FIGU-461297 format. One line per 2 residues: number of its first residue (from 0); for each residue x, y, z of C-alpha. Coordinates in steps of 0.05 Angstrom, whole numbers, plus 5000, padded with zeros to 4 digits. Each point is the difference from the previous one (the first is absolute). Layout:
<kolmis>
NUM> X Y Z | ...
</kolmis>
This chain:
<kolmis>
0> 4569 4115 4817 | 4943 4992 5048
2> 4982 5041 5061 | 4953 4973 5054
4> 4962 5046 5046 | 4968 4979 5066
6> 4924 4998 4993 | 5004 4985 4925
8> 4956 4950 4966 | 5051 4983 4948
10> 5067 5020 4973 | 5022 5043 4941
12> 5057 4987 4951 | 5036 5065 4987
14> 5064 4975 4967 | 4986 5054 4948
16> 4964 5049 5045 | 4971 5061 4964
18> 5032 5064 5026 | 5008 5035 4933
20> 4981 5068 5026 | 5045 4993 5060
22> 5060 4978 4959 | 4990 5055 4949
24> 4998 5053 5054 | 5060 4975 5040
26> 5041 4969 4945 | 5043 4967 5052
28> 4974 4929 4991 | 5012 5005 4926
30> 5071 5022 5017 | 5013 4939 5044
32> 4968 4947 4955 | 4968 5000 4932
34> 4926 5015 5000 | 4955 4939 4988
36> 4930 4993 4973 | 4946 5013 5051
38> 4945 4947 5009 | 4962 4987 5064
40> 4977 4929 5011 | 4962 4974 5060
42> 5001 4930 5030 | 4925 5000 5010
44> 4938 5033 4972 | 4992 5042 5062
46> 4994 5075 4993 | 5062 5040 5020
48> 4960 5045 5046 | 5007 4977 5072
50> 5050 4943 4993 | 5067 5016 4966
52> 5046 5044 5040 | 4940 5020 5042
54> 5014 5066 5033 | 5057 5013 4953
56> 4964 5017 4936 | 4943 5050 4993
58> 4935 4983 4966 | 5025 5019 4931
60> 5033 4946 4957 | 5070 4974 5006
62> 5023 5034 4936 | 4980 5067 5032
64> 5038 4990 5064 | 5052 5053 4983
66> 5020 5041 5060 | 4946 4967 5042
68> 5033 4932 4995 | 4993 4989 5074
70> 4944 5048 5016 | 4948 4980 5052
72> 4940 4960 4975 | 4930 5028 5003
74> 4970 4933 5020 | 5012 4967 5067
76> 5037 4934 5006 | 4955 4940 5006
78> 5000 4982 5074 | 4986 4927 4985
80> 5067 4994 4965 | 5039 5045 5047
82> 5037 4944 5036 | 4995 4941 4952
84> 5018 4985 4928 | 4958 4961 4950
86> 5052 4985 4948 | 5025 4928 4999
88> 5071 5024 4989 | 5001 5029 5070
90> 4984 4935 5035 | 5049 4976 5052
92> 5023 5069 5024 | 5010 5006 5075
94> 4938 5017 5039 | 5000 5070 5029
96> 5047 5029 4949 | 4945 5049 4979
98> 4985 5055 5048 | 4941 5046 4987
100> 4990 5071 5025 | 4943 5049 4996
102> 4991 5036 4933 | 5001 5068 5034
104> 5069 4984 5028 | 5026 4980 4932
106> 4988 5058 4952 | 5012 4956 4939
108> 4949 4949 5023 | 5051 4943 4994
110> 5004 4949 5058 | 5068 5004 5033
112> 5041 4937 4995 | 5050 4985 5055
114> 5059 4952 4998 | 4983 4975 4931
116> 5065 4972 4971 | 4966 4985 4934
118> 4975 5071 4994 | 5031 5057 4961
120> 4999 5069 5030 | 4979 5055 4952
122> 5015 5071 5022 | 4958 5054 4968
124> 4987 5073 5017 | 4932 4979 5027
126> 5031 4952 5050 | 5035 4932 5009
128> 4965 4939 4971 | 5014 4925 5002
130> 4980 4952 4944 | 5017 4932 4971
132> 5036 5005 4933 | 5011 4941 4953
134> 5046 5013 4942 | 4992 4973 4929
136> 5043 4938 4994 | 4997 4991 4924
138> 5065 4984 4965 | 5002 5067 4965
140> 4976 5039 5060 | 5044 5057 5025
142> 5030 4998 5070 | 4959 5019 5061
144> 5030 5069 5007 | 4984 5018 4927
146> 4928 4975 5009 | 4994 5048 5059
148> 5029 5057 4961 | 4948 4990 4946
150> 4947 5008 5054 | 5030 5066 5023
152> 5031 4968 5061 | 5073 5008 5021
154> 5026 4938 5038 | 5045 5009 5059
156> 5038 4937 4978 | 5012 4975 4929
158> 5007 4925 5018 | 4943 4983 5047
160> 4959 5063 5008 | 4956 5003 5062
162> 4992 5076 5003 | 4981 5046 4943
164> 4989 5074 4995 | 4952 5032 4950
166> 5028 5052 4954 | 4951 5050 5030
168> 5026 4992 5071 | 5072 5009 4977
170> 4983 5063 4961 | 4960 5026 5059
172> 5057 4987 5049 | 5051 5036 4956
174> 4954 5060 4992 | 4989 5003 5075
176> 5074 4992 5011 | 5025 5060 4961
178> 4940 5045 5008 | 4984 4988 5074
180> 5064 4969 5025 | 4964 4936 5021
182> 5047 4945 5021 | 4989 4927 4980
184> 4985 4982 5072 | 4947 5054 5008
186> 4969 4984 4932 | 4994 4925 5015
188> 4973 5016 5069 | 4945 5040 4965
190> 4984 4940 4955 | 4993 4955 5061
192> 4952 5049 5032 | 4960 5003 4935
194> 4996 4923 4999 | 4974 4995 5071
196> 4997 5059 5047 | 4988 4955 5061
198> 5053 4947 4988 | 5055 5032 4958
200> 5053 4960 5036 | 4970 4936 4971
202> 5010 5023 4929 | 5062 4968 4968
204> 5062 5043 5008 | 5029 5014 4931
206> 5040 5063 5017 | 5068 4971 4980
208> 4970 4974 4935 | 4970 5068 4984
210> 5067 5035 5007 | 5035 4949 4956
212> 4946 5000 4946 | 4995 5076 5001
214> 5074 5005 4982 | 4990 4952 4941
216> 4938 5038 4979 | 5038 5066 5001
218> 5055 4972 4956 | 4950 4970 4950
220> 4962 5066 4996 | 5064 5039 4985
222> 5020 4948 4947 | 4931 5004 4969
224> 4998 5076 5000 | 5067 5004 4965
226> 4984 4950 4945 | 5044 4941 5023
228> 4943 4950 4991 | 4998 5009 4924
230> 5071 4983 4981 | 5060 4970 5034
232> 5054 5050 5019 | 5047 5013 5058
234> 4977 5047 5055 | 5053 5053 5006
236> 5010 5049 5058 | 4942 5048 5003
238> 4958 4964 4947 | 4942 4990 5048
240> 4987 5074 5011 | 4967 5061 4970
242> 5037 5066 4991 | 4978 5071 4990
244> 4962 5012 4934 | 5017 5075 4999
246> 5075 4994 5007 | 5040 4996 4935
248> 5018 4927 4985 | 5037 4989 4935
250> 4966 4949 4955 | 4936 5002 5040
252> 4971 5070 4999 | 5055 5043 4968
254> 5055 4997 4950 | 5061 5044 4999
256> 4994 5060 4953 | 5037 4992 4934
258> 5014 5046 4942 | 4957 4961 4951
260> 4944 4971 5043 | 4950 5023 5053
262> 5018 4996 5073 | 4936 4972 5026
264> 4967 4933 4988 | 4931 5006 4970
266> 5002 5075 5008 | 5000 5058 4953
268> 5013 5050 5056 | 5032 5067 4984
270> 5024 5011 5071 | 5071 5024 5013
272> 5051 4947 5021 | 5056 5033 5042
274> 5061 4961 5020 | 4975 4987 5071
276> 4934 4968 4977 | 5024 4928 4994
278> 5030 4991 5070 | 4988 4953 5058
280> 4974 5033 5063 | 5008 4959 5064
282> 4988 5011 5074 | 5036 4957 5052
284> 4979 4989 5072 | 5000 4951 5057
286> 4942 4974 5043 | 5019 4984 5072
288> 4933 4968 5016 | 5010 4939 4955
290> 5040 4959 5049 | 5010 4925 4997
292> 5019 4952 5055 | 5047 4941 4994
294> 4967 4937 4974 | 4993 4941 5048
296> 5015 4948 4945 | 5033 5037 4941
298> 5018 4934 4967 | 4926 4985 4989
300> 4987 5065 4962 | 4984 4991 4926
302> 5000 5062 4954 | 4949 4999 4944
304> 5020 5063 4962 | 5069 5021 5026
306> 5018 5065 4965 | 4944 4995 4949
308> 4961 5058 5030 | 5020 5064 5035
310> 5044 4969 5054 | 5070 4985 4975
312> 5025 4928 4996 | 5038 4974 5060
314> 5061 4970 4964 | 5032 5061 4968
316> 4977 5048 5054 | 5032 4961 5057
318> 5063 4991 4959 | 5003 5075 4990
320> 4991 5013 5074 | 5054 4950 5018
322> 5049 5036 4954 | 4981 5073 5012
324> 5039 5040 5051 | 4961 5027 5058
326> 5030 5069 5009 | 4972 5041 5057
328> 4985 5072 4980 | 4980 5060 5040
330> 4959 5052 4967 | 5035 5065 4981
332> 4933 5033 4988 | 4951 4998 5058
334> 4993 4942 5050 | 4958 4955 4955
336> 4970 4938 5031 | 5008 4960 4936
338> 5075 5010 4996 | 5019 4998 5073
340> 4957 4940 5017 | 5020 4960 4938
342> 5038 4949 5042 | 4948 4991 5054
344> 4991 4925 5011 | 4942 4963 5032
346> 5019 4928 5013 | 4930 4973 5006
348> 4984 5022 4929 | 5022 4969 4935
350> 4979 5063 4963 | 4994 5067 5035
352> 4964 5034 4942 | 4993 5003 4924
354> 5023 5049 4947 | 4973 5011 4931
356> 4995 5044 4938 | 4939 5028 4966
358> 4986 5047 4943 | 5000 5071 5027
360> 4942 5028 4960 | 4947 4945 5007
362> 5021 4958 5060 | 5006 4931 4967
364> 5049 4951 5032 | 5058 4982 4955
366> 5006 4925 4987 | 5055 4960 5033
368> 5025 5059 5040 | 4977 4987 5072
370> 5052 4976 5050 | 5003 4980 5073
372> 5043 5038 5050 | 5040 4960 5051
374> 5030 5056 5042 | 4960 5061 4982
376> 4999 5040 4936 | 5071 4990 4975
378> 5028 5024 4935 | 5017 4930 4976
380> 4926 4982 5003 | 4976 5060 4961
382> 5057 4993 4950 | 4972 4932 4979
384> 4928 5027 4996 | 5021 5060 4958
386> 5041 4959 4951 | 4943 4950 4990
388> 4950 5057 4990 | 5043 5033 4947
390> 5002 4934 4960 | 4925 4996 4985
392> 4985 5021 4928 | 5056 5051 5005
394> 5033 4987 4932 | 5010 5065 4964
396> 4985 5043 5062 | 5061 5040 5019
398> 4973 5043 5056 | 4972 4981 5068
400> 4972 5046 5053 | 5005 4968 5069
402> 4969 5025 5065 | 5025 4975 5066
404> 4994 5030 5070 | 5076 5003 5009
406> 5023 5008 4928 | 5050 5053 5021
408> 5039 4946 5037 | 4979 4936 4964
410> 5025 5017 4931 | 5070 5023 5018
412> 5033 4932 4991 | 4946 4964 4960
414> 5043 4990 4939 | 5057 4971 5042
416> 4953 4951 5034 | 4971 4978 4933
418> 5070 4990 4971 | 5021 4957 5060
420> 4942 4951 4995 | 4991 4949 4944
422> 4925 4998 5016 | 4988 5074 4989
424> 4996 5033 4932 | 4981 5069 4974
426> 5010 5021 4928 | 5060 5046 4994
428> 4962 5046 4953 | 4943 5008 5049
430> 4997 5069 5032 | 4970 4999 5070
432> 4969 5065 5025 | 4992 5003 5075
434> 4939 5025 5037 | 4972 5001 5071
436> 4925 5000 5015 | 4970 5067 5016
438> 4980 4978 5070 | 5066 4968 5020
440> 5044 5054 4969 | 4977 5050 5053
442> 5035 4957 5052 | 5066 5011 4964
444> 5047 5059 5000 | 4974 5062 4965
446> 5047 4988 4940 | 4968 4932 4986
448> 4935 5033 4981 | 5025 5034 4937
450> 5049 4942 4985 | 4950 4943 5002
452> 4927 5026 5003 | 4959 4982 4939
454> 4979 5073 4993 | 5065 5015 4964
456> 5015 4936 4961 | 4988 5004 4925
458> 4953 4945 4978 | 4972 4986 5069
460> 4935 5035 4984 | 4953 5003 5059
462> 5019 4943 5046 | 5015 5001 5075
464> 5041 4936 5004 | 4961 4975 5060
466> 4950 4953 4967 | 5033 4939 5030
468> 4974 5020 5068 | 4929 4990 4975
470> 5017 4932 4972 | 5021 4973 5067
472> 4931 5012 5029 | 4964 4942 4966
474> 5062 4957 5006 | 5002 5011 5075
476> 4931 4966 5004 | 5031 4933 4981
478> 5070 5009 5028 | 4983 4984 5073
480> 4964 4936 4978 | 5062 4978 4962
482> 5048 5012 5058 | 4997 4928 5024
484> 4992 4965 4933 | 5055 4961 4967
486> 5045 5045 4958 | 4975 4973 4932
488> 4927 5007 5022 | 5012 5070 5024
490> 5032 5021 4934 | 4942 4971 4961
492> 4950 5038 5042 | 5037 5065 4989
494> 5007 4985 4925 | 4925 4988 4994
496> 4983 5063 5039 | 5047 5043 4957
498> 4973 4970 4936 | 4930 5017 5022
500> 5023 5071 5016 | 5028 5008 4930
502> 4937 4970 4969 | 4956 5051 5036
504> 5047 5055 4977 | 4993 4975 4929
506> 4925 4998 4997 | 4995 5070 5032
508> 5056 5031 4958 | 4953 5038 4953
510> 4966 5035 5058 | 5066 5018 5032
512> 5029 5029 4936 | 4938 5040 4986
514> 5006 5031 5069 | 5073 5015 4989
516> 4982 5033 4934 | 4949 5046 5031
518> 5049 5020 5054 | 5053 5014 4947
520> 4954 5045 4961 | 4985 5043 5060
522> 5071 4999 5028 | 5030 5020 4933
524> 4952 5058 4990 | 5013 5028 5070
526> 5076 4991 4999 | 5007 5027 4929
528> 4961 5064 5018 | 5041 5012 5063
530> 5067 4989 4965 | 4982 5043 4940
532> 4984 5060 5044 | 5065 4993 5039
534> 5040 4988 4936 | 4971 5060 4963
536> 5013 5049 5056 | 5073 4980 5011
538> 5059 5030 4963 | 5018 4964 4935
540> 5073 4993 5020 | 4981 4969 5066
542> 4953 4951 4967 | 5053 4979 4951
544> 5052 4989 5055 | 4951 4962 5043
546> 4980 4955 4942 | 5073 4984 4985
548> 5012 4983 5073 | 4942 4951 4998
550> 5024 4967 4936 | 5070 4988 5027
552> 4973 4974 5066 | 4955 4949 4966
554> 5056 4976 4956 | 5046 4988 5060
556> 4946 4974 5047 | 5012 4925 4990
558> 5075 5005 5013 | 5002 5058 5049
560> 4938 5011 5043 | 5030 5064 5029
562> 4986 5033 4933 | 4928 5006 5023
564> 5020 5050 5053 | 4978 5055 4953
566> 4929 4988 5026 | 5023 5028 5067
568> 5022 5069 5021 | 5071 5010 4976
570> 5019 5064 5037 | 5057 4991 5048
572> 4970 4993 5069 | 5032 5009 5067
574> 5015 4935 5036 | 4940 4972 5036
576> 5000 4974 5071 | 5002 4928 4975
578> 5060 5015 4956 | 5035 5034 5057
580> 4986 4940 5045 | 5029 4952 4948
582> 5062 5044 4992 | 5012 5001 5074
584> 4991 4925 5005 | 5051 4990 4944
586> 5049 5046 5036 | 4992 4961 5064
588> 5011 4936 4962 | 5066 5026 4973
590> 5022 5028 5067 | 4971 4954 5054
592> 4976 5038 5061 | 5002 4975 5072
594> 4950 4947 5019 | 4958 5051 5037
596> 4992 5041 4937 | 4979 4944 4953
598> 4930 5013 4976 | 4999 5072 5023
600> 4982 5025 4930 | 4939 4956 4996
602> 4981 5019 5071 | 5005 5074 4984
604> 4959 4991 4936 | 4945 4966 5040
606> 5001 5058 5050 | 4992 5051 4945
608> 4942 4960 4971 | 4967 5002 5068
610> 5012 5074 5005 | 4969 5010 4931
612> 4942 4954 5017 | 4981 5040 5062
614> 4953 5038 4955 | 4937 4963 4984
616> 5015 4931 5031 | 4956 4964 5049
618> 5023 5009 5071 | 5000 4927 5019
620> 5043 4978 4942 | 5046 5061 5005
622> 5011 4989 5075 | 5019 4928 4986
624> 5051 5020 4948 | 5030 5051 5048
626> 5005 4950 5056 | 5033 4948 4956
628> 5049 5051 4971 | 5017 5032 5068
630> 5017 4931 5028 | 5062 4998 4956
632> 5027 5070 5017 | 5054 4973 5046
634> 5026 4955 4944 | 5022 5058 4956
636> 5009 5056 5051 | 5053 4988 5053
638> 4978 4964 5063 | 5015 5064 5037
640> 4933 5024 4975 | 4966 4944 5038
642> 4932 4999 5032 | 5014 5065 5036
644> 5007 5036 4934 | 4935 4972 4975
646> 4966 5019 5065 | 5027 5071 4992
648> 4971 5004 4929 | 4934 4974 5024
650> 4994 5059 5048 | 5035 5054 4960
652> 4989 4986 4926 | 4943 4951 4997
654> 4944 5048 4983 | 5004 5062 4955
656> 4979 5061 5040 | 4971 5045 4946
658> 4933 4964 5005 | 4999 4994 5076
660> 4935 5007 5037 | 4998 5019 5073
662> 4941 4954 5011 | 5035 4940 4969
664> 5030 4954 5052 | 5070 4972 4992
666> 4971 4930 4999 | 4956 5016 4940
668> 5058 5032 4962 | 5039 4936 5004
670> 4950 4969 4951 | 5014 5050 4944
672> 5052 4962 4957 | 4995 5050 4944
674> 5033 5051 5046 | 5054 4955 5027
676> 5071 5023 4988 | 5037 4935 4985
678> 5073 4994 5023 | 5034 5013 4933
680> 5070 5030 5004 | 4973 5066 4973
682> 4952 5004 5058 | 5055 4986 5051
684> 5042 5057 4975 | 5072 5004 4977
686> 5028 5008 5069 | 4965 4939 5028
688> 5020 4958 4939 | 5072 5020 5011
690> 4996 4977 5072 | 4971 4933 4977
692> 5052 4993 4944 | 4946 4995 4947
694> 5023 5055 4953 | 5004 4951 4942
696> 4927 4978 5011 | 4980 5074 5000
698> 5036 5010 4933 | 4963 4940 4970
700> 4933 5029 5023 | 5017 5066 4966
702> 5013 4964 4935 | 4934 4962 5005
704> 4961 5063 5017 | 5030 5034 4939
706> 4972 4943 4957 | 4933 5006 5036
708> 4998 5074 4984 | 5016 4986 4927
710> 4941 4952 4997 | 4953 5053 5028
712> 5025 5054 4953 | 4993 4953 4941
714> 4927 4986 5016 | 4987 5075 5010
716> 5029 5015 4931 | 4957 4946 4968
718> 4937 5026 5034 | 5015 5070 4978
720> 5011 4977 4929 | 4935 4963 5000
722> 4961 5061 5023 | 5038 5054 4963
724> 4960 4998 4935 | 4934 5007 5037
726> 5022 5064 5035 | 5037 5026 4939
728> 4943 4991 4951 | 4938 5012 5042
730> 5007 5026 5071 | 5060 5047 4995
732> 4972 5035 4938 | 4939 5022 5039
734> 5011 5069 5031 | 4938 5000 5044
736> 4977 4951 5053 | 4935 4989 4961
738> 5037 4984 4936 | 5048 4956 5038
740> 4942 4960 5027 | 4968 4994 4931
742> 5066 4975 4973 | 4987 4935 5037
744> 4928 4996 4977 | 4976 4963 4936
746> 5012 5037 4935 | 4933 5024 4973
748> 5027 4996 4929 | 5027 4930 5006
750> 4977 4954 4944 | 4974 5057 4955
752> 5057 4998 4950 | 5044 5059 4983
754> 5070 5011 5028 | 4980 4991 5073
756> 5043 4945 5031 | 4971 4998 5070
758> 4958 4943 5025 | 4967 4982 5066
760> 5050 4997 5057 | 4986 4946 5051
762> 5033 4981 5065 | 5032 4937 4970
764> 5037 5044 4950 | 5040 5032 5057
766> 5033 4935 5023 | 5075 4995 5000
768> 5028 4961 4941 | 5029 4935 5028
770> 5039 4989 4936 | 5051 5049 5028
772> 4989 5000 5076 | 4997 4924 5005
774> 5017 4965 4934 | 4989 4931 5031
776> 4931 5015 5030 | 4942 4955 4984
778> 4940 5023 4959 | 5035 5044 4949
780> 4996 4952 4941 | 4944 5039 4966
782> 5014 5069 5031 | 5002 5060 4955
784> 5012 5074 5015 | 4940 5045 5010
786> 4979 5046 4943 | 5035 5063 5025
788> 5069 4968 4996 | 4998 5005 4924
790> 4982 5074 4997 | 5069 5030 4998
792> 5053 4946 5002 | 5049 5041 4958
794> 4998 5060 5047 | 5004 4960 5063
796> 5059 4960 4974 | 5039 5062 4984
798> 4989 5030 5068 | 5023 4942 5042
800> 5047 4941 4991 | 4959 4962 5051
802> 4935 5012 4961 | 5035 4980 4936
804> 5021 4934 5032 | 4930 4992 5027
806> 4970 5007 4930 | 5052 4954 4969
808> 4983 4943 5047 | 4926 5009 4989
810> 5008 5006 4925 | 5038 4934 4997
812> 4950 4964 5044 | 4941 5028 4962
814> 5031 4976 4935 | 5013 4932 5030
816> 4928 4995 5022 | 4974 5019 4931
818> 5049 4952 4965 | 4979 4942 5044
820> 4926 5012 4986 | 5017 5001 4925
822> 5037 4934 5009 | 4941 4972 5038
824> 4951 5020 4945 | 5044 4968 4946
826> 5016 4938 5040 | 4928 4985 5020
828> 4978 5002 4927 | 5056 4952 4981
830> 4980 4955 5058 | 4929 4999 4973
832> 5027 4973 4934 | 5046 4951 5035
834> 4942 4973 5042 | 4957 4988 4939
836> 5059 4967 4965 | 5011 4955 5060
838> 4928 4974 5000 | 5004 4988 4925
840> 5065 4962 5008 | 4970 4955 5054
842> 4939 4987 4957 | 5044 4980 4941
844> 5039 4953 5046 | 4935 4963 5017
846> 4979 4998 4927 | 5066 4965 4985
848> 4987 4950 5056 | 4931 4988 4972
850> 5030 4975 4935 | 5044 4951 5040
852> 4941 4975 5040 | 4957 4992 4938
854> 5054 4959 4965 | 5004 4955 5062
856> 4923 4995 5003 | 4998 5025 5072
858> 4929 5025 5007 | 5008 5024 5072
860> 5063 5037 4983 | 4965 5035 4943
862> 4944 5022 5046 | 5050 5030 5049
864> 5039 5034 4945 | 4935 5032 4975
866> 4987 5026 5070 | 5070 5030 5009
868> 5000 5030 4930 | 4933 5033 5012
870> 5023 5027 5067 | 5061 5036 4971
872> 4961 5024 4940 | 4947 5028 5047
874> 5054 5035 5041 | 5028 5030 4936
876> 4933 5026 4976 | 4983 5028 5069
878> 5068 5034 5006 | 4998 5029 4930
880> 4930 5029 5010 | 5017 5029 5068
882> 5063 5033 4973 | 4963 5030 4941
884> 4947 5029 5046 | 5053 5029 5047
886> 5039 5032 4944 | 4938 5026 4965
888> 4974 5032 5064 | 5065 5037 5015
890> 5023 5018 4929 | 5074 4993 5017
892> 5026 5025 4933 | 4991 5072 5022
894> 5047 4991 5059 | 5052 4952 4973
896> 5070 5029 4996 | 5025 5017 4931
898> 5071 4978 5015 | 5023 4954 5056
</kolmis>
């Protein structure tokens, strides 16, 4: 094959062009066609400098082109030959076909050629170039496209190529695409500006060709990375992806424990192996930013890797959606957006969002488990994603821990939906443990916290179940660009982005696990010390009873989440205002009231909330609430009340008089909403309510106020319990004011040994324990009781049932915190072993492929195998050394639990 360059004094035959270094580094050309011998021959005795590919090659030799294949030349183009050619083979070309421009305008120094039908456009990351290419026409010569591949050029057409892209520019575009979110249009616009900053519109437009070739390049890269160029085999769903190296995958990085053999591959570890160790941990979530519009010409769309990556295949998925029943559900928990908007449809969109699964601990996307949503986040969509995720390397794994924002509702009829669909399958022996992320669970009812939070699930270790939210961030860079693409192109872009995300997770896994290990060492030491002090100071009978409660609750957790209620206060509490409101609503539903009374309970509850909020609320917001609420008075209180009644209250009851000021004008008082007496039936009086025939509304208000009082008394009891030990053990024992003051001061003997138990008392130690006052409050995952709570647990428990319940809840939660740090310590060390085993397994796979390539005498394939094998061996050595350093620095053996 011969390439002519304008301004050349001859031509060069490069039918076997020498790019050995380039091919060895990329390995892609050797994957497409067999590598050939490299010999450079010239058609004349002229020196290469200044004539062949002028402006495209640097001053070093052709063999050393490497990454600078189309770098700018250091020598200027000969002006004498800028507009004419001297080679006889170019005679007869139309005059004026060559168009020269100033070298400063063309960074590559190549004259720009316009309207040259015999020219081939070569797109490189340095700019767009046009050249004449003559292919070798020998009888045994390969086809034109293969000759271009051997040069490191990717043709836009395989029959009569007129546009080619260098491997460098394709790699550069893909890197810009998933790191910077650069679209193909913007990237090619940059190349045109690099070619000529003054006349970019004159540069040939190859935007469509770039998009098409980039798709093919992505597919070839994925095939090459996964070893499909070395032997012929079918590409199965998910075969073109990488998965998490630290998750247990049978036959890859772990083997199931047996009575006669070791449990780990290539490992002589003495670590404990509890029953929960070999389980699959998944997080499910939807992304509502990854929309996709309807295609203009769907019949023209051609999928290149349908279902071979992370996105599921269209055939089975659409068949499942056509068969599945779309049952509308309303949430029985709180008003969750995911559940209640599941059937929201947007007609201009073909896909409203996407949903996927990832490993909970490390955030790697699960292969072949991402689906498109058509009408919001429906259960039928997530059912398919979950079933596909549980298939991947799940043989022999009988436990799966799944986290989903609405798991309390989603899992209720999951087994029924799976049984009704021939396209869904979950192993009958598989036990699914439900969880809700620690951020989303606080938007649920209080009971959902202890039922589904990872803090109380055995084997969950230290995970929050929210890692999927972080994975959407890089994916959202590319999602807007894919909104208008064809559906197959969009799926391939998302597949490539997710594969890159998993690759980055893989190469950084050693650093992440070392950080987890250091956190586990510190967390286990702190939680163990806090629990031991609380445990040792409690009565032995209480500890035994509490431990039995915990054991039974954990055994029943998977089948009955309400068993986890032991982690909440169990004393019988008076009905709260919310409970009273619900009871009244149920009574009204059974005995329908007149139309004018419908909604009175909710109206009264809002009024009591305003009355309660008159302390500490901003005036502007409070006044707005009062105005809005007062506007509905006539709806629930007889029309006889009317505007005159409101006017009377404005003058007689509007402002409380105990804080009156003679100098305060009536106009100024009207702007004190915190002192406004709102027209509740209790403020109108019994006589007035009788006149207005609203005695039933007054009764409902009394019931609600009783619940409101119960709430206030409950909080007072909790606050008193939280402060009781301080006053009992320090302040109350002091007889004099001076001693009482010193009781709050730091203990001068603290830290000097002996029997003294006192430590420094700080302001943060006096905070109310949210584990009892608000079990669903955020920020209590790592909370522990202050030191003084463990001073006399036995005595305090005997003196008060409430304090006994207070200690019971904190003992259970402190034990759960310690147990989870122990699980984290054990699990991280196993994950270190699994990660090393994964890298060794991948290296052995490439060693096997090397033997196949050697037998077939594929030199290029052998070079690429050597590169891949060395990469995984390097990752293994780096991870092993990092783990040894981390373990040696922390000396974990002194803090590992004796029995798990």
